[in-house]
C-alpha positions as CSV (number, residue, x, y, z in Angstrom):
1,X,0.0,0.0,0.0
2,X,1.2,3.5,-0.8
3,X,0.2,6.8,0.9
4,X,0.6,9.9,-1.1
5,X,0.8,13.5,0.0
6,X,0.9,16.4,-2.4
7,X,2.4,19.9,-1.8
8,X,3.5,22.9,-3.7
9,X,0.2,24.3,-4.9
10,X,-0.8,27.9,-4.5
11,X,-1.7,31.2,-6.3
12,X,0.3,32.3,-9.3
13,X,-0.1,34.8,-12.0
14,X,-0.7,33.7,-15.6
15,X,2.6,32.9,-17.3
16,X,4.2,31.9,-14.0
17,X,5.5,28.5,-12.8
18,X,4.9,26.1,-9.9
19,X,6.4,22.8,-8.9
20,X,4.2,20.3,-7.3
21,X,5.6,17.5,-5.2
22,X,4.1,14.2,-4.1
23,X,5.7,12.3,-1.3
24,X,5.0,8.6,-1.0
25,X,5.3,6.4,2.0
26,X,6.6,2.9,1.9
27,X,9.5,1.1,0.4
28,X,7.7,0.1,-2.8
29,X,7.5,3.5,-4.4
30,X,9.9,2.6,-7.2
31,X,7.6,-0.3,-8.3
32,X,4.7,2.0,-9.2
33,X,4.0,4.0,-12.2
34,X,3.0,7.5,-11.1
35,X,0.6,10.0,-12.5
36,X,-0.8,13.5,-12.0
37,X,-4.4,14.4,-12.5
38,X,-6.4,17.5,-12.0
39,X,-10.0,18.2,-11.3
40,X,-12.2,21.3,-11.2
41,X,-15.3,21.5,-9.1
42,X,-18.1,19.7,-10.8
43,X,-16.0,18.2,-13.5
44,X,-14.4,14.8,-14.1
45,X,-10.9,14.1,-13.0
46,X,-8.5,14.7,-15.9
47,X,-5.2,13.0,-16.7
48,X,-2.2,15.3,-16.9
49,X,1.0,13.2,-17.0
50,X,2.4,9.8,-16.2
51,X,5.9,8.5,-15.5
52,X,7.3,5.0,-15.5
53,X,8.8,3.2,-12.5
54,X,12.4,4.2,-13.4
55,X,11.5,7.6,-14.7
56,X,12.7,6.8,-18.2
57,X,9.4,7.1,-19.9
58,X,6.8,9.9,-19.6
59,X,3.5,10.6,-21.2
60,X,1.5,13.8,-21.3
61,X,-2.0,15.0,-22.0
62,X,-2.1,17.4,-24.9
63,X,-2.9,20.2,-22.5
64,X,0.3,19.6,-20.7
65,X,2.7,18.9,-23.5
66,X,5.5,21.5,-23.8
67,X,4.5,23.3,-20.5
68,X,4.5,20.6,-17.8
69,X,7.3,18.1,-16.9
70,X,6.8,15.1,-14.7
71,X,9.8,13.6,-12.9
72,X,10.6,11.4,-10.0
73,X,13.3,10.8,-7.4
74,X,13.0,7.2,-6.2
75,X,15.6,7.8,-3.6
76,X,13.3,10.4,-2.1
77,X,10.1,8.6,-2.8
78,X,8.8,11.7,-4.6
79,X,7.3,12.5,-7.9
80,X,7.2,16.1,-9.2
81,X,5.2,18.1,-11.7
82,X,6.9,21.2,-12.9
83,X,4.4,23.6,-14.5
84,X,5.4,26.5,-16.6
85,X,3.6,29.1,-18.7
86,X,0.5,28.6,-16.5
87,X,-2.9,29.7,-17.7
88,X,-6.1,30.6,-15.8
89,X,-7.6,27.4,-17.3
90,X,-4.9,25.4,-15.4
91,X,-6.7,26.3,-12.2
92,X,-7.7,23.0,-10.5
93,X,-7.0,20.7,-7.7
94,X,-4.0,18.5,-8.7
95,X,-3.7,14.9,-7.5
96,X,-0.9,12.4,-7.7
97,X,-1.7,8.7,-8.0
98,X,0.0,5.4,-8.2
99,X,-0.7,2.4,-10.3
100,X,0.8,-1.0,-11.4
101,X,-0.5,-0.4,-14.9
102,X,2.3,1.2,-16.9
103,X,0.0,2.5,-19.6
104,X,-2.8,3.8,-17.3
105,X,-4.4,7.2,-18.0
106,X,-7.9,6.8,-16.6
107,X,-8.6,7.5,-12.9
108,X,-10.0,4.0,-12.1
109,X,-6.8,2.4,-13.3
110,X,-4.9,4.1,-10.4
111,X,-5.1,2.4,-7.0
112,X,-3.7,5.0,-4.7
113,X,-4.4,8.8,-4.5
114,X,-3.2,11.8,-2.6
115,X,-5.6,14.4,-1.1
116,X,-4.9,17.0,-3.7
117,X,-3.3,20.4,-3.8
118,X,-5.0,23.5,-5.1
119,X,-3.5,25.5,-8.0
120,X,-5.0,28.8,-8.8
121,X,-3.8,30.9,-11.8
122,X,-4.9,34.5,-11.9
123,X,-5.2,36.4,-15.1
């Protein structure tokens, strides 16, 4: 079992940057594919990015390509989401999640979730 805790959210102006972190408990972090999702109130949870167990492979939603970078540090049991050129439409609660499915992009394919961190981008 994996427990996930996100941090790094906040208020930023359009065009700015934020780095989200997700710290995982347990010694099996490196065996999980990790993902980031986001969700606005009243909307479905949306896939943002995914990273393989080793960090060698990443996959992004079209909305994140070229602006967001997912990375991980297995020694620190942490996955990151570096967000640049932020837009007001990036305002959401951002969640990290863990899965054994290395091609997962749908929320139900992820077994473990953090509590989320709010990102607000002002215009």
